[in-house]
C-alpha positions in Angstrom: -6.7 -21.6 1.7 -8.7 -19.0 -0.6 -11.7 -20.3 1.4 -9.9 -19.0 4.4 -8.6 -16.2 3.2 -11.9 -14.9 2.0 -13.7 -15.7 4.9 -11.2 -14.2 7.1 -10.6 -11.4 5.3 -14.5 -10.7 5.1 -14.8 -11.2 8.7 -12.1 -8.5 9.3 -13.9 -6.3 6.5 -17.0 -6.5 8.3 -15.5 -5.5 11.4 -14.2 -2.2 10.1 -16.9 -1.6 8.3 -19.2 -1.9 10.9 -16.9 0.3 13.3 -16.8 3.0 10.4 -20.3 3.0 9.6 -21.5 2.1 13.1 -24.8 0.4 12.0 -25.2 1.9 8.6 -25.0 -1.4 7.0 -27.8 -2.7 4.6 -29.3 -5.7 3.9 -28.4 -7.9 0.7 -31.0 -6.9 -2.3 -32.3 -10.2 -3.3 -30.4 -10.1 -6.5 -27.1 -9.5 -4.5 -28.4 -12.1 -2.2 -28.2 -14.7 -5.6 -24.8 -13.8 -7.1 -23.4 -14.1 -3.6 -24.6 -17.6 -3.5 -23.9 -18.7 -7.0 -20.2 -17.1 -6.6 -19.7 -18.9 -3.1 -21.2 -22.1 -4.7 -18.9 -22.4 -7.8 -15.0 -23.0 -8.2 -14.8 -19.5 -9.5 -14.6 -17.7 -6.3 -11.5 -20.0 -4.9 -10.0 -19.8 -8.6 -10.2 -15.9 -8.6 -8.9 -15.8 -4.8 -6.0 -17.9 -5.6 -5.0 -16.2 -8.2 -5.3 -12.7 -6.7 -3.7 -14.0 -3.7 -0.5 -15.5 -6.1 -0.4 -12.2 -7.6 0.8 -10.3 -4.4 4.5 -9.9 -3.9 6.1 -12.4 -1.5 6.5 -9.9 1.1 2.9 -9.1 0.8 1.6 -12.6 0.9 3.3 -13.6 3.9 2.4 -10.4 5.8 -1.5 -10.7 4.8 -1.2 -14.7 5.3 0.2 -14.1 9.1 -1.7 -11.3 10.0 -5.0 -11.9 8.2 -5.3 -15.1 7.4 -3.7 -16.4 10.7 -5.0 -13.6 12.4 -1.7 -13.0 14.5 -1.1 -9.5 15.7 1.1 -6.9 14.3 3.7 -7.5 16.9 3.9 -11.4 16.4 4.0 -11.0 12.9 6.5 -8.2 12.6 8.6 -11.0 15.1 8.6 -13.7 12.9 9.2 -11.7 9.8 11.8 -9.9 11.3 10.7 -6.3 10.5 9.7 -3.3 12.9 5.8 -2.9 13.2 5.3 0.1 10.7 6.9 -1.9 8.1 4.3 -5.0 8.4 1.3 -2.6 8.7 2.4 -1.2 5.2 3.0 -4.3 3.6 -0.6 -5.8 5.3 -2.2 -2.5 3.7 -0.7 -2.6 0.5 -1.5 -5.9 0.4 -5.3 -5.8 1.2 -5.3 -2.7 -0.9 -4.1 -5.0 -3.9 -6.7 -7.3 -3.2 -9.4 -4.9 -3.1 -8.2 -3.7 -6.6 -8.6 -7.3 -8.1 -11.6 -7.9 -6.3 -13.0 -4.4 -7.9 -11.7 -5.5 -11.4 -13.2 -9.0 -10.9 -16.5 -7.7 -10.2 -16.5 -5.2 -13.5 -15.3 -7.9 -15.5 -18.7 -9.9 -14.3 -21.2 -7.2 -15.4 
């Protein structure tokens, strides 16, 4: 599941980043590419992603799983969870913010 979180989350992040920066994306440096390959080939990334996802509240996990991982609309997610769309948006936003903070801390710890 963690590989799915990373791949779906990164695709969504890529789309958002591209929309924000409209083509200002840069290629990875050789050092960054090697680091990505090493991380992707190790179980460390899966282990970290599972731990970070498990660190979310149950409410945030459900919202992130449905909207980001399963790629359901906010309307469908809100219906499944029995919440308003703004409540679902808030849970997804807070969950993703927590995951970004965890990722940032993970990167800092690796340096």
